[in-house]
C-alpha positions in Angstrom: 0.4 -0.5 0.2 1.2 3.7 -1.1 2.0 5.8 1.9 -0.1 8.5 2.3 0.5 11.5 0.2 -0.3 15.3 1.4 -2.4 16.9 -1.4 -3.0 20.8 -1.7 -4.6 22.4 -4.5 -4.8 25.5 -4.2 -1.0 28.1 -3.5 -0.4 31.6 -3.6 1.7 32.2 -7.2 4.5 35.3 -7.2 2.7 38.3 -9.5 3.8 42.0 -10.8 2.3 44.6 -11.0 2.5 48.6 -12.0 3.4 51.1 -8.7 1.5 53.9 -9.0 5.1 55.6 -9.2 6.4 53.9 -12.5 8.1 50.7 -11.9 6.6 47.2 -10.7 6.2 46.0 -7.4 5.7 41.8 -6.5 2.7 40.6 -5.1 1.6 37.3 -4.3 -1.8 36.1 -5.7 -3.9 32.9 -4.5 -4.6 30.2 -7.5 -5.8 26.4 -7.7 -2.4 24.6 -8.8 -4.1 23.4 -12.2 -4.6 26.8 -13.3 -1.1 28.3 -12.2 0.6 26.1 -14.0 -1.5 26.8 -17.3 -0.7 30.1 -16.5 2.7 29.4 -16.6 3.5 30.8 -13.1 6.5 29.5 -11.5 7.2 30.7 -8.2 5.0 29.5 -5.7 4.5 29.1 -1.5 2.0 27.7 0.6 -1.1 30.0 1.0 -1.6 29.2 5.0 2.0 29.1 6.2 3.8 30.6 3.2 6.3 28.1 3.0 7.7 26.4 0.1 6.1 23.5 -2.0 6.7 21.2 -4.6 4.8 20.5 -7.1 3.3 16.3 -7.9 1.0 15.2 -9.9 1.3 17.7 -13.1 2.0 14.3 -15.1 -0.1 11.9 -13.6 -3.4 9.5 -15.2 -5.9 11.6 -17.0 -8.6 13.5 -14.8 -6.3 13.9 -11.6 -5.2 17.3 -10.7 -1.9 18.6 -10.0 -1.1 19.1 -6.5 1.7 20.8 -4.2 2.9 19.8 -0.8 5.1 21.2 1.9 9.1 20.6 1.3 9.7 20.9 5.0 7.9 18.6 7.6 8.0 21.4 10.2 5.8 23.7 7.7 3.5 20.2 7.0 3.3 20.2 11.1 2.6 23.5 11.8 0.2 24.8 8.6 -3.4 24.5 9.3 -3.5 23.2 5.6 -0.4 20.4 6.4 -1.2 16.8 6.3 0.7 16.0 9.1 -1.1 19.1 11.4 -4.1 17.6 10.3 -3.3 14.6 11.9 -1.6 15.6 15.2 -3.4 15.0 18.3 -1.8 17.1 21.2 -3.6 20.6 20.6 -0.7 22.5 18.4 -1.1 26.0 17.5 -0.7 26.7 13.6 2.1 29.1 12.7 3.8 30.7 9.6 6.8 28.9 8.6 9.8 29.5 10.0 11.6 29.9 6.4 8.6 31.7 4.6 9.3 32.1 0.8 9.5 36.1 0.2 
């Protein structure tokens, strides 16, 4: 039996917008993973803890949506969307990643 995988289908992607004084400024926008891939976005982070995520399932069988999972186990342990956080029974509180993607 395959081990259970963390599957997150909604992330933040880094975008740029025009500043009022000219030039551009970065900002983070929430998107589902499939839309981010079709829009050719390349910079992702968890929308809940702002931690690093890795892209998985983009080449999987037909009908299965692409997803991400946390790169660091500590992020999954304390992210409200993390599999390890959801399985925990010790009453822990969700918190942002100690290594957020800027």
